[in-house]
C-alpha positions as CSV (number, residue, x, y, z in Angstrom):
1,M,74.0,81.1,98.7
2,S,75.2,78.6,101.2
3,E,77.8,79.1,103.9
4,D,80.3,76.9,102.1
5,T,80.1,79.3,99.0
6,V,80.7,82.4,101.2
7,I,83.5,80.8,102.9
8,N,85.1,79.8,99.5
9,I,84.7,83.3,98.2
10,M,86.3,84.7,101.2
11,Q,89.2,82.3,101.0
12,M,89.8,83.1,97.4
13,A,89.6,86.8,98.2
14,I,92.0,86.6,101.2
15,K,94.5,84.6,99.1
16,T,94.3,87.0,96.3
17,V,95.1,89.8,98.7
18,I,98.1,88.1,100.0
19,F,99.5,87.2,96.8
20,A,98.9,90.6,95.2
21,S,100.5,92.5,98.3
22,A,103.3,90.1,99.1
23,P,106.0,91.3,96.5
24,P,105.9,95.1,97.4
25,L,105.6,94.4,101.1
26,L,108.4,91.9,101.1
27,L,110.8,94.0,99.1
28,G,110.0,97.1,101.3
29,L,110.7,94.9,104.3
30,I,114.1,93.8,103.0
31,V,115.2,97.2,102.1
32,G,114.1,98.6,105.5
33,I,116.1,96.0,107.2
34,V,119.2,96.7,105.1
35,V,118.8,100.4,105.5
36,S,118.4,100.0,109.3
37,I,121.5,97.7,109.4
38,I,123.5,100.4,107.5
39,Q,122.2,103.2,109.8
40,T,123.2,101.0,112.9
41,I,126.8,100.5,111.6
42,T,127.3,104.1,110.7
43,S,125.4,105.5,113.8
44,I,123.0,107.7,111.6
45,N,119.7,108.2,113.3
46,E,117.8,110.0,110.6
47,Q,114.3,108.6,110.1
48,T,113.7,110.0,106.6
49,L,116.9,108.2,105.4
50,A,115.0,104.8,105.6
51,F,111.9,106.2,104.1
52,I,113.0,107.1,100.5
53,P,114.9,103.7,99.6
54,K,111.5,101.9,101.0
55,I,109.4,104.0,98.8
56,L,111.6,103.5,95.7
57,A,111.7,99.8,96.3
58,V,107.9,99.5,96.7
59,F,107.4,101.5,93.4
60,L,110.1,99.4,91.5
61,S,108.4,96.2,92.8
62,L,105.0,97.6,91.4
63,I,106.6,98.1,88.1
64,I,108.4,94.6,88.2
65,F,105.4,92.6,89.6
66,G,102.5,94.7,88.2
67,P,101.6,92.1,85.5
68,F,101.5,89.3,88.1
69,I,99.3,91.5,90.6
70,I,97.0,92.6,87.9
71,S,96.7,88.9,86.6
72,T,96.0,87.7,90.1
73,I,93.2,90.2,90.7
74,K,91.7,89.8,87.3
75,E,91.5,85.9,87.9
76,L,89.7,86.4,91.0
77,F,87.2,88.9,89.4
78,L,86.6,86.6,86.3
79,T,86.1,83.7,88.6
80,L,83.5,85.6,90.6
81,Y,81.9,87.2,87.4
82,V,81.4,83.8,85.6
83,D,79.7,82.4,88.8
84,L,77.7,85.4,89.4
85,A,74.5,83.8,88.4
86,R,75.1,80.7,90.6
87,F,75.9,83.1,93.7
88,I,72.6,85.0,93.2
89,R,70.5,82.0,93.5
């Protein structure tokens, strides 16, 4: 297996990780910022108040974007599986 092949596989894997993890992370970030702004406005300094909405947002995003995440990971797996004989040489 050449260096170009390894670099190509690593690029595909990194791209897949970014695309698969972006929706839950971005939604958690947005909810965290909104909750922090609300806490700042109301002067509430409770750390657990921000934790529960973020967890619920991440779970909701996994339910909504689950099919997209699974298809993205499946596409990488199938690409690697189909070309496995070429990689072994």
